[in-house]
C-alpha positions as CSV (number, residue, x, y, z in Angstrom):
1,M,10.7,-14.2,-106.8
2,D,13.2,-11.7,-105.5
3,A,10.4,-9.4,-104.3
4,H,8.7,-12.2,-102.4
5,Y,11.9,-13.2,-100.6
6,S,12.7,-9.7,-99.5
7,G,9.3,-9.4,-97.6
8,H,9.2,-12.8,-96.0
9,P,8.5,-12.6,-92.2
10,S,11.1,-15.2,-91.3
11,S,13.9,-12.9,-92.2
12,P,16.4,-12.5,-89.3
13,A,15.6,-9.7,-86.7
14,N,17.7,-6.6,-86.3
15,P,20.0,-6.8,-83.2
16,A,19.8,-3.1,-82.7
17,H,16.1,-3.3,-81.9
18,A,16.3,-6.5,-79.7
19,A,18.9,-5.5,-77.1
20,P,17.3,-2.5,-75.3
21,P,14.4,-4.4,-73.6
22,K,16.9,-6.7,-71.8
23,R,18.9,-3.7,-70.5
24,R,15.8,-2.1,-69.1
25,I,14.9,-5.2,-67.1
26,W,18.3,-5.3,-65.4
27,V,18.1,-1.6,-64.6
28,W,14.7,-2.0,-62.9
29,I,16.1,-5.0,-60.9
30,A,19.0,-2.9,-59.7
31,V,16.7,0.0,-58.7
32,I,14.5,-2.3,-56.7
33,A,17.4,-3.9,-55.0
34,V,18.7,-0.4,-54.0
35,F,15.3,0.5,-52.6
36,V,15.1,-2.7,-50.6
37,L,18.5,-2.2,-49.1
38,A,17.8,1.4,-48.3
39,F,14.5,0.5,-46.7
40,Y,16.1,-2.2,-44.5
41,W,18.9,0.2,-43.5
42,I,16.4,3.0,-42.5
43,W,14.1,0.5,-40.6
44,H,17.0,-1.0,-38.7
45,H,18.4,2.4,-37.6
46,R,15.3,4.5,-37.7
47,G,15.4,5.4,-34.0
48,N,19.0,6.8,-33.9
49,P,20.6,8.2,-37.0
50,A,23.8,8.8,-35.1
51,Q,23.8,5.1,-34.1
52,A,23.4,4.1,-37.7
53,A,26.4,6.2,-38.7
54,S,28.4,4.9,-35.8
55,S,27.4,1.3,-36.6
56,S,28.4,1.9,-40.2
57,R,31.7,3.2,-39.2
58,R,32.3,0.2,-36.9
59,M,31.4,-2.1,-39.7
60,M,33.9,-0.4,-42.0
61,M,36.5,0.4,-39.5
62,G,35.9,-2.0,-36.6
63,G,36.3,0.8,-33.9
64,P,35.7,0.4,-30.1
65,V,32.4,1.1,-28.5
66,T,32.2,4.3,-26.5
67,L,30.4,3.9,-23.1
68,N,30.1,4.9,-19.5
69,V,31.0,2.6,-16.7
70,A,30.0,2.2,-13.0
71,V,32.3,0.9,-10.3
72,A,31.1,-1.7,-7.9
73,K,31.2,-0.5,-4.2
74,K,31.2,-2.2,-0.9
75,G,28.4,-1.1,1.4
76,D,25.3,-1.9,3.5
77,I,21.8,-2.5,2.2
78,G,18.5,-3.1,4.1
79,V,16.1,-6.0,3.4
80,Y,12.5,-4.8,3.6
81,V,9.0,-6.3,3.4
82,N,6.5,-4.1,1.6
83,A,2.8,-4.1,2.6
84,I,-0.3,-1.9,2.4
85,G,-1.4,-0.7,5.8
86,T,-4.3,1.1,7.5
87,V,-3.8,3.9,10.0
88,T,-5.5,2.8,13.2
89,P,-5.8,4.8,16.4
90,V,-4.6,3.2,19.6
91,Y,-7.9,4.1,21.3
92,T,-11.2,4.9,19.7
93,S,-14.2,5.4,22.0
94,T,-17.8,5.6,20.9
95,I,-19.5,7.1,24.0
96,T,-23.2,6.3,24.7
97,S,-25.4,7.3,27.5
98,Q,-25.5,5.2,30.7
99,V,-28.5,7.0,32.2
100,N,-31.9,8.2,31.0
101,G,-32.3,11.9,30.7
102,V,-32.2,15.1,28.6
103,I,-29.0,16.5,27.3
104,S,-28.5,19.9,28.9
105,V,-25.1,21.1,27.5
106,V,-22.8,20.1,24.7
107,H,-19.4,21.3,25.6
108,Y,-17.2,20.3,22.7
109,K,-16.9,21.7,19.2
110,E,-16.7,19.5,16.1
111,S,-13.2,18.2,15.4
112,Q,-11.9,19.7,18.6
113,I,-8.7,18.4,20.2
114,V,-9.6,17.4,23.8
115,H,-7.6,16.2,26.8
116,K,-8.4,13.5,29.3
117,G,-11.0,14.9,31.7
118,D,-12.3,17.7,29.5
119,P,-16.1,18.0,29.6
120,L,-18.0,16.8,26.6
121,L,-21.7,16.5,27.5
122,D,-24.0,17.1,30.4
123,I,-27.3,15.2,31.0
124,D,-29.8,16.8,33.3
125,P,-28.6,15.6,36.7
126,R,-31.5,16.8,38.9
127,P,-33.4,13.4,39.1
128,Y,-30.2,11.6,40.1
129,Q,-29.2,14.3,42.6
130,A,-32.5,13.9,44.3
131,M,-32.1,10.1,44.5
132,L,-28.6,10.6,46.0
133,T,-29.9,13.0,48.6
134,Q,-32.6,10.5,49.6
135,A,-30.1,7.7,49.9
136,E,-27.8,9.8,51.9
137,G,-30.7,10.6,54.3
138,T,-31.5,6.9,54.8
139,L,-27.8,6.2,55.4
140,E,-27.6,9.0,58.0
141,R,-30.7,7.7,59.8
142,D,-29.6,4.1,59.9
143,T,-26.1,5.2,61.0
144,N,-27.6,6.8,64.1
145,I,-29.7,3.8,64.8
146,M,-26.6,1.6,64.7
147,A,-24.8,4.0,67.0
148,Q,-27.7,3.8,69.5
149,S,-27.7,0.0,69.4
150,R,-24.0,0.0,70.1
151,M,-24.6,2.2,73.2
152,D,-27.3,-0.1,74.4
153,L,-24.9,-3.0,73.9
154,E,-22.3,-1.4,76.2
155,R,-25.0,-0.8,78.9
156,Y,-26.1,-4.5,78.7
157,R,-22.6,-5.7,79.0
158,A,-22.1,-3.6,82.2
159,A,-25.4,-4.8,83.6
160,W,-24.7,-8.4,82.8
161,S,-21.3,-8.2,84.6
162,R,-23.3,-7.2,87.7
163,N,-25.8,-10.1,87.1
164,A,-28.5,-7.4,86.5
165,I,-29.8,-8.9,83.3
166,A,-30.1,-12.3,81.7
167,K,-27.4,-13.5,79.2
168,Q,-30.1,-13.8,76.6
169,T,-30.8,-10.0,76.6
170,L,-27.1,-9.3,76.0
171,D,-26.9,-11.8,73.2
172,D,-30.0,-10.3,71.5
173,Q,-28.5,-6.8,71.7
174,E,-25.3,-8.0,70.1
175,K,-27.3,-9.4,67.1
176,I,-29.3,-6.1,66.8
177,V,-26.0,-4.2,66.5
178,L,-24.9,-6.6,63.7
179,Q,-28.2,-6.1,61.9
180,N,-27.9,-2.3,62.1
181,E,-24.4,-2.5,60.7
182,G,-25.7,-4.5,57.8
183,T,-28.4,-1.9,57.1
184,V,-25.8,0.9,57.2
185,K,-23.6,-1.0,54.7
186,N,-26.5,-1.5,52.4
187,D,-27.4,2.2,52.6
188,Q,-23.8,3.0,51.8
189,G,-24.0,0.9,48.7
190,V,-27.1,2.7,47.6
191,V,-25.4,6.1,48.1
192,D,-22.3,4.9,46.1
193,Y,-24.5,3.7,43.2
194,D,-26.4,6.9,43.1
195,K,-23.1,8.8,43.0
196,V,-22.1,6.7,40.0
197,Q,-25.4,7.4,38.3
198,L,-25.0,11.1,39.0
199,G,-21.5,10.9,37.5
200,Y,-22.8,9.5,34.3
201,C,-24.7,12.8,33.8
202,H,-21.4,14.6,33.3
203,I,-19.5,13.0,30.4
204,T,-15.8,13.7,30.1
205,A,-13.0,12.7,27.6
206,P,-11.5,9.3,28.6
207,F,-8.2,10.2,26.9
208,D,-6.5,12.8,24.8
209,G,-7.8,12.8,21.2
210,R,-10.0,14.5,18.7
211,V,-13.8,14.4,18.7
212,G,-15.8,13.9,15.5
213,L,-18.9,15.7,14.2
214,R,-21.6,16.6,16.7
215,L,-24.1,13.8,16.9
216,V,-26.6,15.2,19.5
217,D,-27.9,18.6,20.6
218,P,-29.1,20.1,23.8
219,G,-32.7,19.0,24.5
220,N,-32.3,15.5,23.0
221,V,-33.6,12.7,25.1
222,V,-31.2,9.8,25.6
223,Q,-31.7,6.3,27.0
224,A,-29.5,4.2,29.1
225,N,-27.6,1.4,27.3
226,S,-28.7,2.7,23.9
227,T,-26.5,2.0,20.9
228,T,-26.9,5.7,19.7
229,A,-23.5,7.4,20.0
230,L,-23.3,10.7,21.8
231,V,-19.7,11.5,20.7
232,V,-16.8,9.6,19.1
233,I,-13.3,10.4,20.2
234,T,-10.1,9.0,18.7
235,Q,-6.5,9.2,20.0
236,L,-4.2,10.7,17.3
237,D,-0.8,10.7,19.0
238,P,0.7,8.2,19.2
239,I,-1.0,6.4,16.4
240,T,-0.6,2.9,14.8
241,I,-0.6,1.3,11.4
242,I,-1.9,-2.2,10.9
243,F,-0.5,-4.1,7.9
244,T,-0.4,-7.7,6.7
245,V,2.6,-9.7,5.4
246,A,2.8,-13.1,3.9
247,Q,3.3,-15.9,6.4
248,G,6.6,-16.8,4.7
249,Y,8.2,-13.8,6.2
250,L,6.9,-14.5,9.7
251,G,9.9,-16.7,10.9
252,E,12.5,-14.1,9.9
253,I,10.4,-11.2,11.4
254,E,9.9,-13.0,14.7
255,S,13.6,-13.9,14.9
256,E,14.7,-10.3,14.3
257,W,12.0,-8.8,16.5
258,H,13.0,-10.9,19.5
259,S,16.7,-10.3,19.1
260,H,16.4,-6.5,18.7
261,A,14.8,-3.7,20.7
262,A,12.5,-2.8,17.8
263,L,12.2,-3.2,14.0
264,E,11.8,0.0,12.0
265,V,8.8,0.5,9.8
266,D,8.7,3.3,7.2
267,A,5.3,4.7,6.1
268,Y,4.9,6.1,2.6
269,D,2.0,8.1,1.1
270,Y,-0.8,6.6,-1.1
271,F,1.3,6.8,-4.2
272,N,4.3,5.2,-2.5
273,I,6.5,8.2,-3.3
274,K,6.8,10.4,-0.3
275,K,8.0,9.1,3.0
276,I,5.7,10.2,5.8
277,A,7.4,8.9,9.0
278,T,9.4,6.1,10.6
279,G,8.0,4.1,13.4
280,K,8.6,0.9,15.4
281,L,7.0,-2.5,15.2
282,L,4.7,-2.8,18.2
283,A,3.0,-6.2,18.0
284,I,2.5,-9.3,15.9
285,D,-0.9,-11.0,15.8
286,N,-1.3,-14.4,17.5
287,Q,-2.7,-16.2,14.5
288,I,-2.4,-16.4,10.7
289,D,-5.5,-15.7,8.5
290,T,-6.0,-19.0,6.8
291,T,-8.0,-17.5,3.9
292,T,-5.2,-15.2,2.8
293,G,-2.1,-16.9,4.4
294,T,-1.1,-13.6,6.0
295,V,-0.5,-12.3,9.5
296,R,-1.3,-8.8,10.8
297,L,1.3,-6.6,12.4
298,R,1.0,-3.3,14.2
299,A,3.5,-0.5,14.1
300,Q,3.4,2.7,16.3
301,F,4.2,6.2,15.0
302,N,4.5,9.7,16.5
303,N,1.7,11.9,15.1
304,K,2.4,15.3,16.6
305,N,1.9,17.0,13.2
306,N,-1.2,15.0,12.4
307,Q,0.4,13.6,9.2
308,F,-1.6,10.4,9.8
309,F,-5.4,10.3,9.7
310,P,-7.5,7.4,11.1
311,N,-8.4,4.8,8.5
312,Q,-5.9,6.3,6.0
313,F,-4.3,3.8,3.5
314,V,-0.6,4.0,3.4
315,N,2.3,1.9,2.1
316,T,4.6,0.4,4.7
317,R,8.1,-1.1,4.6
318,L,9.3,-3.2,7.5
319,L,13.1,-3.4,7.9
320,V,13.7,-7.1,8.5
321,N,17.5,-7.2,8.2
322,T,20.5,-5.2,7.1
323,M,23.1,-6.9,4.8
324,R,26.5,-5.4,5.6
325,G,29.6,-5.3,3.5
326,V,28.0,-6.5,0.3
327,T,29.0,-5.5,-3.3
328,L,26.6,-2.9,-4.8
329,I,26.1,-1.8,-8.4
330,P,23.5,0.5,-10.0
331,S,20.5,-1.6,-10.9
332,S,20.5,0.0,-14.4
333,T,23.7,-1.8,-15.3
334,I,22.1,-5.2,-15.0
335,Q,20.8,-6.7,-18.3
336,H,18.5,-9.7,-18.8
337,N,18.2,-12.4,-21.4
338,G,15.1,-14.3,-20.5
339,A,15.6,-15.6,-16.9
340,T,19.3,-14.9,-17.0
341,A,20.8,-11.7,-15.6
342,F,24.2,-10.5,-16.7
343,V,26.5,-7.5,-16.8
344,Y,29.3,-6.4,-19.0
345,V,32.5,-6.3,-17.0
346,I,35.0,-4.0,-18.4
347,S,38.5,-5.4,-18.2
348,G,41.6,-4.9,-20.4
349,G,39.9,-2.5,-22.7
350,A,37.1,-4.9,-23.6
351,A,33.6,-5.8,-22.4
352,H,33.1,-9.4,-21.0
353,I,29.7,-10.9,-20.3
354,K,29.3,-12.2,-16.7
355,N,26.2,-13.9,-15.6
356,I,25.1,-12.8,-12.1
357,K,22.4,-13.6,-9.5
358,P,21.0,-10.2,-8.4
359,G,20.2,-9.9,-4.7
360,T,18.5,-7.2,-2.7
361,E,17.6,-4.1,-4.6
362,E,16.6,-0.6,-3.5
363,G,17.1,3.0,-4.3
364,G,18.7,2.2,-7.7
365,L,21.3,-0.1,-6.2
366,T,21.5,-3.9,-6.2
367,A,23.5,-6.3,-4.2
368,V,25.5,-8.6,-6.5
369,P,27.6,-11.3,-4.7
370,D,29.1,-12.4,-8.1
371,L,31.2,-9.2,-8.3
372,S,34.0,-7.6,-6.2
373,P,34.3,-4.0,-5.1
374,G,36.2,-2.1,-7.7
375,D,34.9,-4.0,-10.7
376,Q,33.8,-1.8,-13.6
377,V,30.6,-2.6,-15.4
378,A,29.1,-1.0,-18.5
379,A,26.5,1.6,-17.7
380,S,25.5,2.6,-21.3
381,S,25.7,1.6,-25.0
382,F,24.3,-1.9,-24.2
383,E,22.8,-2.2,-27.7
384,K,26.3,-1.9,-29.2
385,L,28.1,-4.3,-26.9
386,Q,29.0,-7.9,-27.5
387,D,31.2,-10.3,-25.6
388,N,34.9,-9.3,-25.9
389,A,34.0,-6.1,-27.7
390,K,36.6,-3.4,-27.6
391,V,35.5,-0.3,-25.6
392,T,36.4,3.3,-24.9
393,I,35.4,4.6,-21.5
394,V,34.0,8.2,-21.5
395,S,33.2,8.7,-17.8
396,T,32.9,6.7,-14.6
397,P,29.7,7.5,-12.6
398,L,29.7,6.1,-9.1
399,P,26.7,4.6,-7.1
400,A,24.8,7.3,-5.3
401,S,25.6,5.9,-1.9
402,S,27.4,3.0,-0.4
403,T,24.5,2.3,1.9
404,S,21.0,1.6,0.8
405,E,17.7,0.0,1.8
406,S,15.8,-2.7,0.0
407,N,12.7,-4.6,-0.4
408,A,12.7,-8.3,0.3
409,P,12.7,-10.3,-2.9
């Protein structure tokens, strides 16, 4: 009976063998918790280890945030309207033939710069010279006939004064003189017309400009009033740019344009990086395009260095107005929280959030009416800042200039 009792399975378990599994479970829980905390810490501060260390120190020590500041300045800033424009010559002439004939000489070279009156093409003038000679001969004959009839008229007047002829003879002679004068005038018109036709045989440049590629050669037959171009010439200096702006800007542009001598227009390259030249607003179209709600404007530029090429696409900025004596801060200091813009104003060794309404912006500067000249705003360490956070200023970078130019909002 004693042997049976000693081997019964319901005998109490040995505590030395039951405790170790429970300790292992808590050890694994602790290890997993450490890994989770480490992973969260690395993920939250993975982009900037120094920031993690700094944040850790702030959490433990509550130290101030180190940052740079910018000082608000008083200055002028321009209000611009941006648009895409097309370089358009003031004059472009597609020259066609006004007479029938054969081209005898091509004077110009391709892409040549020509001046007003320079010869471009010659059409065989001999047929028109012969017609002019014939017309001049007819004019000379009829002129002499008219002179003879005038001499006869003087004789008839003298004879009639002596009652040597009838009054009817004198009256008839007066009408003959008038008929001969009409004939001479008609002959003179024919001569003038033939001179014009002969002039069409010698084609010259109508203005200073550049010719394009050669379109015809000597020996080609041309027809009067044909649509076939003989040469195309464009004026390059001065040159204009046509651009369109939304109709909403038209009232302000019209007001400024009529109150000033001219509005400046800046032209930038295709990538809107390099400024090409500055010109003047020349004209505003007389109607709005109803399909786009825009109006066309033309600005004129000097083009002595041929920096503009006809039909070139450029970016334009029309100076509409200049805001003077406004408060300017670097645009990079402005932060956004949804639709709300704000800055950190540094005062009393702390950063204070101030909501603002940014105005005109250009060249890295923004007009902010909510600030005053001399106010200091945070220019760095935005991710560390909170309202009323203590700060330490490292340096004070100033705006690049107290005067800037801007795009219209």
